[in-house]
C-alpha positions as CSV (number, residue, x, y, z in Angstrom):
1,X,163.1,-251.0,-100.8
2,X,162.9,-248.7,-98.0
3,X,160.8,-245.5,-98.4
4,X,161.4,-242.6,-96.2
5,X,158.7,-240.2,-95.1
6,X,159.8,-236.7,-95.2
7,X,159.5,-234.9,-91.8
8,X,158.0,-231.5,-91.6
9,X,158.0,-229.3,-88.5
10,X,155.2,-227.4,-87.2
11,X,157.0,-224.2,-87.9
12,X,157.2,-225.1,-91.6
13,X,153.6,-225.9,-91.9
14,X,152.6,-222.5,-90.4
15,X,155.0,-220.5,-92.5
16,X,153.6,-222.3,-95.6
17,X,150.0,-221.4,-94.7
18,X,151.1,-217.9,-94.0
19,X,152.8,-217.7,-97.5
20,X,149.6,-219.2,-99.1
21,X,147.5,-216.5,-97.4
22,X,149.9,-213.8,-98.5
23,X,149.7,-215.0,-102.0
24,X,146.0,-214.9,-102.1
25,X,144.8,-212.1,-104.1
26,X,143.8,-209.0,-102.2
27,X,140.2,-209.3,-103.4
28,X,139.8,-212.8,-102.0
29,X,141.3,-211.8,-98.6
30,X,138.9,-208.8,-98.5
31,X,135.9,-211.2,-99.2
32,X,137.1,-213.5,-96.4
33,X,137.3,-210.6,-94.1
34,X,133.9,-209.4,-95.0
35,X,132.5,-212.9,-94.5
36,X,134.0,-213.1,-91.1
37,X,132.8,-209.7,-90.0
38,X,129.3,-210.4,-91.4
39,X,129.1,-213.6,-89.2
40,X,130.0,-211.5,-86.1
41,X,127.5,-208.9,-87.0
42,X,124.7,-211.4,-87.6
43,X,125.3,-213.0,-84.0
44,X,125.5,-209.7,-82.3
45,X,122.2,-208.7,-84.1
46,X,120.4,-211.7,-83.1
47,X,121.7,-211.2,-79.5
48,X,120.3,-207.6,-79.5
49,X,117.0,-208.9,-80.9
50,X,116.6,-211.4,-78.0
51,X,117.5,-208.6,-75.4
52,X,115.0,-206.1,-77.0
53,X,112.4,-208.9,-76.8
54,X,113.3,-209.6,-73.1
55,X,112.9,-206.0,-72.3
56,X,109.2,-206.1,-73.4
57,X,108.7,-208.1,-70.2
58,X,110.7,-206.0,-67.7
59,X,110.9,-202.4,-66.6
60,X,114.2,-201.1,-65.1
61,X,113.8,-200.4,-61.5
62,X,117.4,-199.6,-60.3
63,X,120.9,-200.4,-61.4
64,X,120.9,-204.2,-62.3
65,X,117.3,-204.5,-61.0
66,X,114.3,-205.1,-63.1
67,X,110.5,-205.4,-62.3
68,X,108.7,-208.3,-64.1
69,X,105.7,-206.7,-65.9
70,X,103.7,-209.8,-65.5
71,X,104.1,-210.6,-61.9
72,X,105.6,-207.5,-60.6
73,X,108.5,-209.5,-59.0
74,X,111.9,-207.7,-58.7
75,X,114.8,-209.6,-60.4
76,X,118.4,-208.9,-60.2
77,X,121.1,-209.3,-62.7
78,X,125.0,-209.2,-62.4
79,X,125.1,-206.4,-65.1
80,X,126.4,-208.2,-68.0
81,X,124.0,-211.2,-68.1
82,X,120.3,-211.4,-68.5
83,X,120.4,-215.2,-67.5
84,X,118.2,-214.6,-64.4
85,X,115.5,-212.6,-66.4
86,X,115.3,-215.3,-69.0
87,X,115.0,-218.0,-66.3
88,X,112.4,-216.2,-64.5
89,X,110.2,-215.9,-67.5
90,X,110.8,-219.5,-68.5
91,X,110.1,-221.1,-65.1
92,X,107.3,-218.8,-63.6
93,X,105.5,-217.8,-66.9
94,X,106.5,-220.5,-69.4
95,X,107.9,-217.9,-71.8
96,X,111.2,-218.8,-73.5
97,X,113.3,-215.9,-74.7
98,X,116.9,-216.3,-76.1
99,X,119.1,-219.0,-75.3
100,X,117.6,-220.3,-72.1
101,X,115.4,-222.8,-74.1
102,X,118.5,-224.4,-75.8
103,X,120.5,-224.3,-72.7
104,X,117.9,-226.4,-70.9
105,X,117.3,-228.7,-73.8
106,X,121.0,-229.6,-73.8
107,X,121.0,-230.0,-70.2
108,X,118.0,-232.3,-70.3
109,X,119.4,-234.4,-73.1
110,X,122.6,-234.9,-71.4
111,X,120.9,-235.9,-68.1
112,X,118.8,-238.3,-70.1
113,X,121.8,-239.8,-71.8
114,X,123.5,-240.8,-68.5
115,X,123.0,-244.2,-67.1
116,X,122.2,-244.6,-63.5
117,X,124.6,-246.7,-61.4
118,X,123.3,-248.4,-58.3
119,X,124.2,-247.2,-54.8
120,X,126.3,-250.1,-53.7
121,X,128.6,-250.1,-56.8
122,X,129.0,-246.3,-56.5
123,X,129.9,-246.6,-52.9
124,X,132.4,-249.5,-53.6
125,X,134.2,-247.4,-56.4
126,X,134.3,-244.4,-54.0
127,X,135.9,-246.4,-51.3
128,X,138.5,-247.7,-53.7
129,X,139.2,-244.2,-54.8
130,X,139.7,-243.1,-51.2
131,X,142.0,-246.0,-50.7
132,X,144.0,-244.7,-53.6
133,X,144.3,-241.3,-51.9
134,X,145.0,-242.7,-48.4
135,X,147.2,-245.7,-48.9
136,X,148.6,-244.9,-52.4
137,X,149.2,-241.3,-51.3
138,X,147.9,-239.9,-54.6
139,X,146.9,-236.1,-54.5
140,X,143.3,-235.1,-54.9
141,X,143.7,-233.3,-58.1
142,X,144.8,-236.6,-59.7
143,X,141.1,-237.6,-59.7
144,X,139.8,-234.1,-61.1
145,X,141.6,-234.7,-64.5
146,X,139.1,-234.9,-67.4
147,X,140.8,-237.9,-68.9
148,X,140.3,-239.8,-65.7
149,X,136.6,-238.8,-65.5
150,X,136.4,-240.1,-69.2
151,X,138.0,-243.3,-68.2
152,X,135.6,-244.0,-65.3
153,X,132.6,-243.1,-67.4
154,X,133.7,-245.6,-70.1
155,X,134.4,-248.4,-67.7
156,X,131.5,-247.8,-65.4
157,X,128.7,-246.1,-67.4
158,X,127.0,-243.4,-65.3
159,X,129.6,-243.0,-62.8
160,X,131.2,-239.8,-61.9
161,X,134.2,-239.2,-59.7
162,X,133.4,-237.3,-56.5
163,X,134.9,-233.8,-56.2
164,X,137.7,-232.8,-54.2
165,X,135.6,-231.4,-51.4
166,X,133.6,-234.8,-51.2
167,X,136.7,-236.9,-51.2
168,X,138.1,-234.6,-48.3
169,X,135.0,-234.9,-46.2
170,X,135.0,-238.6,-46.5
171,X,138.6,-238.9,-45.6
172,X,138.1,-236.7,-42.5
173,X,135.1,-239.0,-41.6
174,X,137.1,-242.1,-42.0
175,X,139.7,-240.6,-39.8
176,X,137.4,-239.8,-37.0
177,X,136.0,-243.4,-37.2
178,X,139.4,-244.9,-36.9
179,X,140.4,-242.7,-34.0
180,X,137.1,-243.8,-32.2
181,X,138.0,-247.4,-32.9
182,X,141.5,-246.9,-31.5
183,X,140.1,-245.2,-28.2
184,X,137.8,-248.2,-27.7
185,X,140.8,-250.6,-27.8
186,X,142.9,-248.8,-25.2
187,X,142.1,-248.8,-21.5
188,X,140.5,-245.6,-20.1
189,X,142.2,-245.5,-16.7
190,X,145.7,-244.6,-18.2
191,X,146.5,-241.4,-20.2
192,X,147.7,-242.1,-23.8
193,X,148.9,-239.5,-26.2
194,X,148.8,-240.3,-30.1
195,X,149.2,-238.3,-33.3
196,X,148.7,-239.1,-36.9
197,X,149.5,-237.5,-40.2
198,X,147.0,-237.3,-43.0
């Protein structure tokens, strides 16, 4: 007895969901639309409330510049974000307005959840990654993929792969150390020219 599983394409699934949506009554579609718009209005309203609350602590000085009413320090924004103003209140005056509190809480929780890896082990893994780049001729961006970062954090809890700039500096440092070792091996009385490719 062999059973066959009917295969459905993605296009079929999306067209079926479109048909189901069209077959809904107009009243139900209207209610869904109202619900969606209400959610967006509520989030915009809560954002306006936090901005109004924030502006109680500041006076506009110039374009994108505000004076703190508590300490009279001038704070600058980029025009569309109030992060600097909220951060100033939280750090200097211990007043939390808007999302700064939840952002810091998430950041602190993620930092506390990270395990700490010892320095020797980190350096050993970093050196192995450098060997992969140098001798295996793997590109830098190979190590910037999220799936590889997830693999390393699973295998070695608390380890984060160095970024591209750090890897580049370490390879450059190794290159200069290697050239220095070569210079020590050759006699100094004869001129020698050498080149390498990285």
